[in-house]
C-alpha positions, 0 to 999 in steps of 0.5 A, a space after each residue: 500500500 502507498 503512504 497516503 501522506 504524500 509529502 512524507 512519501 516524497 522523503 522516503 523514496 523517489 516517486 515514479 509518475 506516469 508519462 505523456 497521455 495526449 501524445 501517447 493517445 495520438 501515437 496509438 491512433 496516428 491521426 489528429 486528436 485536437 482534444 484528448 479530454 473529449 475522449 472521456 465523453 464516449 465509451 470507446 474513448 474512455 477505454 482508450 484512455 484507461 488502456 494508457 493508464 494501465 500500461 503506465 501502471 504495468 511500467 511501474 508508475 506509482 502516480 497517475 495523472 488524469 486526462 484533464 490537462 486542458 479540461 478547464 472551461 476556457 480551453 474546452 470552449 473552443 470545442 463547444 464543451 465548456 458546459 461539460 467541464 464538470 462531467 469531463 473532470 469527474 469522468 477522468 478521475 473515475 477512469 484513472 482511479 479504476 486503472 490505478 487501484 488502491 496502491 497508486 496516487 491519482 493526481 488531478 492534472 491542471 494546465 494553464 487557461 491558454 488565455 492568449 499570448 497577451 494574458 488578458 484578464 484578471 487573477 480573480 477571473 482566472 481563479 474562477 475558471 480554475 475553480 470549475 475544474 478543480 472543484 470537480 476534480 476534488 469532488 471526484 476524489 483526486 489524492 493531489 493536484 499537479 499544476 503543469 506547464 505554467 509560464 505566467 507568474 500571475 496565472 500560476 498564482 491564481 491556479 495555486 491559490 485555488 488548488 491549495 484551498 482543498 486541503 490536498 497536496 499540490 505539486 507545481 511545475 513551470 514549463 515551456 521552451 521560454 525558460 531556456 532563454 535568459 529572460 525565462 531563467 530569471 522568471 524561474 527565480 520569480 516563480 520559485 519565490 512566488 511558489 514559496 508563498 504556498 504550502 506545496 508538496 513539490 515544485 519542478 519543471 516539465 515540458 522541456 527536454 532532459 538536457 534543458 531540465 538538467 541546466 535549469 534544475 540547479 537554478 530552481 534548487 537555489 530558489 526553493 527548499 521544497 522537494 523537486 520534481 522533473 517531468 521531461 519530454 521524450 526529446 524534441 518533436 520532429 515531423 515524419 510524413 506529417 506525424 509528430 514524433 519523439 525519438 529520445 533514446 532511453 539511455 540519454 534520458 537516464 544519464 540526465 536523471 542521475 544528475 537530477 537525483 543528486 539534486 534532490 529530485 523526489 518525483 520523476 515522470 514524463 511529459 510530451 513524447 514519453 511512453 511506458 518504455 521510458 517510465 519502465 526505465 525510470 522505475 528501474 533506475 530510481 528503485 531504492 533511491 532515497 531523495 537527497 534532503 531538500 535544502 536550498 543551496 547555490 547551483 552546483 552547475 553554473 547556470 548562465 543568467 545574463 544581465 537584463 537587456 535594456 532596449 535602446 529607445 526607438 528614434 522618433 516615429 515620423 507618423 506619431 510626430 505628425 499626428 500630434 500636430 493640430 490639424 486634419 489627418 488624411 489616411 488613404 487606403 491603397 489596396 495592394 491587389 494581385 491585379 493590377 500590378 504593384 507598379 500601378 498601385 505605386 503610381 496611384 499613390 504618387 498621384 495622391 501623395 500631395 493631399 495625404 498624411 499617410 497611406 495604409 495598406 490592408 491585409 487580405 480583407 474578406 479572406 482574399 489574397 493580396 500582396 504583402 501589406 508590409 512590403 507594399 506600405 514600405 514601397 509606397 513610402 519609398 515612392 512617395 515620401 509619405 509614411 506608410 501603415 500596414 494592416 496586419 491580422 492577428 489570426 492569419 499567422 502564428 506568433 513567430 511568423 507575425 513577429 518576424 513580419 513586424 521586425 521586417 516592417 520595422 526594418 523597412 521603415 513602416 511607421 504604423 500597424 493597424 491591428 485587426 483580428 482578421 477576416 476568416 478564410 471561409 469568406 474568401 476563395 481559399 476557404 478549404 485550404 486556409 485556416 485561422 491561427 489563434 496564437 493571438 485570439 483577437 486584435 486586443 491581444 495584438 495591440 498588447 503585443 504592439 504595446 510591449 514592442 514599444 518597450 522592446 519586449 516580446 510576449 514571452 518575456 524576451 527583450 530586444 536590443 532596440 524597441 520597435 515603436 509602431 503607431 498602433 491603430 485599431 478598427 471600429 465598426 459602429 454600423 453593427 451593434 454600436 453599443 457592443 462595438 463601443 465596449 470592444 473599442 474601449 478594450 482596444 484603447 486600453 490595450 494601446 490603440 492610439 489611432 482609430 479607423 472606422 469601418 465605412 460610414 454612409 450617412 451624416 447621422 451615422 457619423 455623428 453617432 459614431 463620433 459620439 460613441 468614440 468620444 465617450 471612451 477615447 482619451 484626449 490625443 486619440 484621433 478618430 478617422 471615420 471611413 469614407 467608401 465611395 459607392 460605385 453603383 447599385 450592384 456594389 450596394 447590393 453586394 455590401 448589403 448581402 453581409 459578404 464583407 464583415 462589419 460593413 452595413 449600407 443603410 436602406 436610405 442609401 440603397 434607395 438613392 441608388 434605386 432611382 437611377 438605371 444607367 450605370 454612369 448615373 449610379 456612379 455619379 450618385 455615389 460620388 455625390 454621396 461621398 462628397 456630402 459625407 466628406 463635407 460632414 467629416 471635415 468637421 472632425 479631425 481626420 478621415 480614412 478614405 477607401 479608394 473607389 472601386 471605379 475606373 476613375 478612382 484617382 479622379 474621384 479621390 482627388 475631387 473628394 480630397 479637394 473638399 477637405 481641409 489641408 492635411 497635416 504632413 510630415 
């Protein structure tokens, strides 16, 4: 029988945990499985999870973790399963307990909320989400909690506060590749100090290759006198014929484990990519070993922690400097389409450049393929001498690629970024080939990332040598659910937006209402650029009223004006007249966002509209 006093057991012998569950289930079925926790909702799935648990028991595991790493309502929401949070967690405990029997501990596995790279939200909100999962795990009878793969000190504190409220042992692991960087190593010290605020059974590292754990454990030991734990990955993941594989030799794992035991590691198991074979080897290696008593000491292995990087301040941003001036700001959207070629777009920008404060280039609007907005914005600036702003979508690139694009934008002299969530690919011609990426969930997360870049910091805590001081813009869609959109705008402004572009506005009354809504939430110094989209005819009006383009709503009264005209040229003149009326109304504000007309005479029309506006402020 196991010692039910888990803390005492950690001092009497090395406890052997189980290995990976998610990657092991995936390895056995060899096809995508986005939510392993969902397997618990069907009998065949429960049997598959139980089989993995039993194989770890046979390999020598003394502690089994439930299939609940991502079974919190925040994560389950993505699969439409948030309302089944309690059911999934209760079932996971029952399945795990049936495999563990009376002689093994059952640990409730709890992972981060994946709130988004921006870590939006409050600790009280996070704790309430953790509570739904942990209440169910505790009620179902877990022996202890294991909190794994935490990298945010704030989120970890919320999770630990909740876990420690049940009177059960709590083990805490920080993990992820970010800890191998200098900034991450400093965060280990911060999180070890934070963990010391709680009555924990053990603290450790997981979701790192064994080599990295060996490098970092001495640093963790220097920051805590708690028993240590280590749950390594089965090596670094690779891809073979589209399947993720791990191939760490067992002998290499054991070489590193021997170093850990000398540091006082009392709980050893596995994370991603580890299998029952790894656990069997660990159990044999650790048999009879008594953990070294946990005492805080200086690292026995030198761990390099360089001095924090202090980013060099960015030079003054020409666009920000001009936007601080009193006067009227004119932004003109230049669509960098595949056709016509880019040379034609550059010539059009040059023709308008004397009437413009800055140009901006959209990023694949409506799910349609266009030229790279950053490259186009830079080339327009080079051609015209007018600052360029690029739209970038949060959900069309993963975070690494998005950062690369932003670095490239800075190198090319792009002055600003208009942060948008991004239209779903399903609305465009690549609907069956492209997909959304949710490293950043929304434009709010993106704006938070831009705010950090202004300080020279990335979302993972990594510091840059030089800050990147983009002017951060955001979109406002007052034509659809104005109250809800105004609340969303308030969040964007709080996240760092300093320039607001509206979706197209088609009546003077709507402009006044949109401006009033903007003024109700914006601080002084934030500019509002209402969108002016000259309509070219009835066909275009019908298209926009169909809902095909998200965020654009053409009112009935505007559509009725076009219905008076049968000839195409008369409809076009109606659109130009309407645009000129709106321009006169917008002139009372402090700027305009002009979308070039979808018409053969687009430059002629644009110049007519710009001629009616106040002279633009200029760099």
